[in-house]
Structure formats: structure tokens, C-alpha cells
C-alpha positions as CSV (number, residue, x, y, z in Angstrom):
1,M,3.8,42.4,151.5
2,T,1.5,42.5,148.4
3,I,-0.7,45.4,147.4
4,I,-3.9,43.4,148.4
5,A,-2.3,42.6,151.7
6,L,-1.6,46.2,152.1
7,L,-5.0,47.4,151.2
8,L,-6.5,44.9,153.7
9,A,-4.3,46.0,156.5
10,G,-5.2,49.7,155.7
11,T,-8.8,49.0,155.5
12,T,-8.7,47.1,158.8
13,A,-6.8,49.8,160.5
14,A,-9.3,52.4,159.3
15,M,-12.3,50.4,160.4
16,I,-10.7,50.0,163.9
17,C,-10.0,53.8,164.1
18,V,-13.6,54.5,163.1
19,A,-15.1,52.1,165.7
20,A,-12.9,53.6,168.4
21,F,-13.9,57.0,167.4
22,V,-17.6,56.1,167.4
23,R,-17.3,54.4,170.8
24,W,-15.6,57.5,172.2
25,G,-17.9,60.1,170.6
26,T,-21.2,58.3,171.3
27,R,-20.5,58.3,175.0
28,W,-18.4,61.4,175.2
29,G,-18.3,62.9,178.7
30,A,-21.1,60.6,180.0
31,T,-20.7,58.4,183.0
32,A,-21.8,54.7,183.0
33,A,-24.7,55.7,185.4
34,E,-25.8,58.4,183.0
35,R,-25.7,56.2,180.1
36,S,-27.9,53.5,181.8
37,A,-30.2,56.0,183.5
38,P,-33.7,56.5,181.9
39,M,-34.5,59.7,180.1
40,A,-37.6,61.2,178.4
41,G,-38.0,59.9,174.9
42,D,-36.6,56.4,175.6
43,D,-39.9,54.8,175.3
44,W,-41.0,56.5,172.2
45,L,-39.1,54.0,170.1
46,E,-40.6,51.0,171.5
47,G,-42.1,48.5,168.9
48,G,-40.0,50.0,166.3
49,P,-37.2,48.3,164.1
50,A,-34.1,46.6,165.5
51,A,-31.7,49.0,163.6
52,R,-31.3,51.4,166.7
53,V,-28.8,53.7,168.0
54,A,-28.5,55.5,171.4
55,M,-25.8,58.1,172.3
56,T,-25.5,59.7,175.6
57,R,-23.1,62.4,176.4
58,G,-22.6,64.8,179.2
59,L,-20.4,67.6,180.7
60,S,-20.2,69.7,183.9
61,I,-20.8,73.4,183.5
62,N,-19.4,75.9,186.1
63,R,-22.8,77.8,186.3
64,T,-26.0,77.2,188.1
65,P,-28.9,75.2,186.3
66,E,-30.8,78.5,186.3
67,I,-28.2,80.2,184.2
68,V,-27.7,77.2,181.9
69,W,-31.3,76.3,181.2
70,P,-32.1,79.4,179.0
71,W,-29.3,78.6,176.7
72,I,-30.7,75.1,176.3
73,A,-34.2,76.3,175.9
74,Q,-33.5,78.6,173.0
75,L,-31.2,76.2,171.0
76,G,-32.8,75.2,167.7
77,R,-35.5,77.7,168.5
78,G,-34.1,80.8,166.8
79,A,-30.6,81.0,168.4
80,G,-29.0,78.4,166.1
81,F,-27.5,75.2,167.3
82,Y,-24.1,76.1,169.0
83,S,-22.2,73.6,166.9
84,I,-20.4,74.0,163.5
85,D,-22.4,77.0,162.1
86,W,-21.2,76.7,158.7
87,L,-22.5,73.1,158.6
88,D,-25.7,73.2,160.5
89,N,-26.8,76.9,160.5
90,G,-26.5,78.2,157.0
91,R,-23.2,80.0,157.9
92,R,-25.1,82.1,160.4
93,S,-23.4,82.6,163.7
94,S,-25.4,81.1,166.6
95,A,-26.5,83.6,169.3
96,R,-24.1,84.4,172.1
97,H,-26.7,86.0,174.3
98,L,-30.3,85.3,175.3
99,V,-32.3,86.3,172.3
100,S,-35.1,89.0,173.4
101,W,-37.7,87.8,170.9
102,I,-37.5,84.0,171.3
103,P,-40.5,83.0,173.5
104,A,-40.4,80.4,176.3
105,A,-40.2,76.9,175.2
106,R,-43.7,75.2,174.8
107,L,-44.9,71.7,173.9
108,G,-45.5,71.5,170.2
109,D,-42.6,73.9,169.2
110,A,-41.4,72.6,165.9
111,S,-37.8,72.9,164.5
112,A,-35.3,71.1,162.3
113,I,-34.9,68.5,165.1
114,G,-38.6,67.7,165.3
115,Y,-41.3,69.0,167.7
116,L,-41.0,69.5,171.4
117,R,-42.8,66.6,173.0
118,H,-41.6,66.8,176.6
119,L,-40.9,69.7,178.8
120,Q,-40.1,70.3,182.5
121,P,-38.9,73.9,182.4
122,G,-35.5,74.2,184.1
123,R,-34.9,70.5,184.0
124,E,-35.8,68.6,180.9
125,L,-36.9,68.8,177.4
126,A,-37.1,66.3,174.4
127,W,-37.5,66.7,170.8
128,W,-39.3,64.0,168.7
129,V,-38.9,63.2,165.0
130,P,-41.7,60.8,164.3
131,G,-40.5,59.8,160.8
132,E,-38.3,61.0,158.2
133,R,-36.8,59.7,154.9
134,F,-33.0,59.7,155.1
135,L,-30.4,57.8,153.0
136,G,-33.2,55.4,151.8
137,A,-34.5,54.6,155.2
138,T,-37.3,55.9,157.5
139,T,-35.9,57.1,160.6
140,R,-37.3,58.3,164.0
141,M,-35.2,60.2,166.6
142,A,-35.6,61.5,170.2
143,V,-33.4,64.2,171.3
144,S,-33.4,64.6,175.2
145,A,-31.6,66.9,177.5
146,A,-31.6,66.6,181.3
147,L,-30.1,69.4,183.6
148,R,-29.4,69.0,187.3
149,P,-27.4,70.7,190.1
150,D,-23.9,69.5,190.3
151,G,-22.1,70.9,193.3
152,Q,-21.8,74.7,192.6
153,G,-22.7,74.3,189.0
154,A,-24.8,72.0,186.8
155,R,-24.6,68.8,185.0
156,L,-26.0,68.4,181.6
157,V,-26.8,65.0,179.8
158,I,-28.0,64.8,176.2
159,R,-29.2,61.6,174.7
160,I,-29.9,61.0,171.1
161,S,-32.0,58.0,170.4
162,G,-33.1,56.8,167.0
163,D,-34.1,53.8,164.8
164,A,-34.3,53.3,161.1
165,A,-36.3,50.9,158.7
166,G,-35.9,50.2,155.0
167,P,-33.0,49.4,152.6
168,G,-30.9,52.2,153.8
169,S,-31.0,51.5,157.5
170,W,-27.6,49.9,157.7
171,L,-26.0,52.9,156.2
172,V,-27.8,55.3,158.6
173,G,-26.5,53.1,161.3
174,L,-23.0,53.4,160.2
175,L,-22.9,57.2,159.2
176,F,-25.1,59.0,161.7
177,P,-23.1,58.1,164.8
178,V,-19.9,59.3,163.1
179,V,-21.2,62.6,162.0
180,D,-23.2,63.1,165.1
181,S,-20.3,62.4,167.4
182,I,-18.5,65.6,165.8
183,M,-21.4,67.8,165.8
184,A,-23.0,66.9,169.3
185,R,-19.7,67.3,171.1
186,R,-19.2,70.8,169.7
187,Q,-22.8,71.6,170.7
188,L,-22.3,70.6,174.1
189,L,-19.0,72.7,174.4
190,G,-21.0,75.6,172.8
191,I,-23.6,75.4,175.6
192,R,-20.9,75.4,178.3
193,E,-18.9,78.2,176.7
194,R,-21.9,80.5,176.4
195,A,-23.1,79.8,180.0
196,E,-19.8,80.1,181.6
197,R,-18.5,83.1,179.6
198,H,-21.7,85.2,178.9
199,G,-24.0,84.0,181.8
200,A,-27.5,85.5,181.5
201,R,-26.5,88.5,179.3
202,T,-29.5,89.7,177.0
203,A,-27.3,91.6,174.5
204,D,-24.2,90.9,172.4
205,P,-22.2,94.0,171.6
206,E,-20.4,92.2,168.8
207,A,-23.7,91.0,167.0
208,P,-26.5,93.3,168.2
209,E,-30.1,92.2,167.4
210,T,-31.5,93.5,164.1
211,G,-34.8,92.2,164.6
212,A,-34.6,89.8,161.7
213,R,-36.0,86.5,162.7
214,D,-33.4,84.6,160.8
215,Q,-30.4,86.7,162.1
216,Y,-29.0,83.7,164.3
217,Q,-30.6,80.6,162.9
218,F,-31.1,79.5,159.3
219,F,-33.5,76.5,159.7
220,E,-37.1,77.4,160.3
221,V,-38.7,77.2,163.7
222,I,-42.5,77.3,164.1
223,Y,-43.5,78.2,167.8
224,A,-46.5,76.5,169.4
225,S,-48.1,80.0,169.0
226,G,-47.8,79.6,165.2
227,E,-45.3,82.4,164.9
228,R,-42.2,81.6,163.0
229,A,-38.3,82.3,162.9
230,G,-35.5,81.2,160.7
231,V,-35.8,81.0,156.9
232,A,-39.3,79.9,155.9
233,G,-39.3,76.4,154.2
234,K,-35.8,75.6,155.2
235,E,-35.7,72.0,156.7
236,A,-38.8,70.2,158.0
237,A,-40.3,72.4,160.6
238,A,-43.8,72.6,158.7
239,L,-43.8,68.8,158.8
240,W,-43.0,68.5,162.4
241,R,-45.6,71.2,163.2
242,A,-48.2,69.1,161.3
243,A,-47.1,66.0,163.2
244,A,-47.5,67.9,166.6
245,L,-51.0,68.8,165.5
246,E,-51.8,65.3,164.5
247,A,-50.5,64.1,168.0
248,G,-52.5,66.8,169.8
249,A,-49.3,68.3,171.2
250,V,-50.4,71.7,170.1
251,E,-53.7,73.4,169.2
252,A,-54.3,74.5,165.6
253,R,-54.7,78.1,164.6
254,S,-57.5,79.3,162.5
255,G,-57.3,77.7,159.0
256,E,-54.5,75.3,159.9
257,V,-55.1,71.6,159.2
258,M,-53.4,68.4,160.4
259,H,-51.0,66.5,158.3
260,G,-52.5,63.8,156.1
């Protein structure tokens, strides 16, 4: 076999492996019914570009929804992202308890994953990124989580939907599902691990609260009240706060202006 033939064979095999991984990763744990069921945020992309991706993942948790919900509600809102901390949390360790100073989730909360646009406490929430430049494309994204009783425990389904426009849209469509398949699966497992192992505990003896608002999360979060946590200026929370103001999802504080 010639070198060219070997290269072609190797490239083909690699592409098949990547395609198989993406198919597995973008629907990990979710049933066919869950993948086809409507979720909050699905219609936020209507009228957008054709370059679109939808990834639905799910898992069962051996705790009641009442125990699981607070772990979901504080995710990205000062507690970290429960995924691979050295990649998505500035090497800070995500919280392993329910952090005392994180307020209840409210519409208009802004974090690295957009602003909170949909909320049914105890059941559903959805974050919205209305437009961000990434790899030469303008991307939009909805991150939706739905929680329901499942026997004696709970069933959690998370869907990430997005589209992209511009010269780099093809690259976004190729790379994002690969990277997200790794990070999102770890996040779901992180939620389950915390809920099942730690329940509703409000303190962590191994990492007690210091009072620092960036102790458990690197990327900034701006709560609907205007208070902040994380490291100021890290990621795009200020941009999503402005977008929430412009959309009327949150009321401006004194002296605060809308984006644009």
C-alpha cells in the first residue's frame, strides 16, 4: 500500500471515529423521546441560519428533584460548572456544597453561558446567548435544563442548541459538538455525583467558604440584582447583562445603561 493510500485510509478511519464519538456524545444518556420532546429555548433560534446544532443529553439521579434542583440552580452562578475545572473554571474547584451566599436564580442573571431567560423554579431553566463572535462566526446558543421525578429519584435532561453565521460557521459546527460532548457529559456526571453524595449539605469541610466571591467560580456572574461574583471582567457576563437589559429581562440599576 502506498503512503498516499495509507494516509487516506488513516484519515477516513479518523473521520469515522470522530463521527461516531459525536453521535454518541451529543445524545449521551438521552432517550429518543427526550431528544424529540420540546424544551425551553427551542424556538429562540427560529429564523436563524441553517448551520445549526442540537445536543440533548440526560441521566437519572438517585435523589429527589427537590435535592437535585439547587445544584442545577447554582451552576454557573458562583459555584463553578462541575465539569473539568482546569479547562472551564480557571483551575478553581467547583463547589461541592450549596453555597450560602449565592442567591436564588432569577430571570436576567448573567454568566459565561448567557443570561437566564426562562425559569420555572424546581423544574426548568434556560440560558440564552443572543450573539457572540467565535472562530470567525456569529453564534447564538440556548442551554436548557429540565428536571422531573423519576420513580424515587429524578431525571435530568439538558439540551444545548445553537446556530452560527459567517465564514467560520462550518468550523464551529465541526468543533463545538466534539468539545461540548466531553465537557457536557462530565458536567452531568458532576451534578449527579454532588446530589447523590452530598445531598443538601450547606458546608464542605474540605473547602470551607472564605467569603471570597471568586472562591468556586472563575468566570464572572452578574445577578439580576446587580451584585457580582467570580473574577470581574472574565468572560462575557457584562455583555449578557446588557443584552438582558435590552430585552427587558431585568431592571436596570441606577446609572446602568442598555447595550448599544
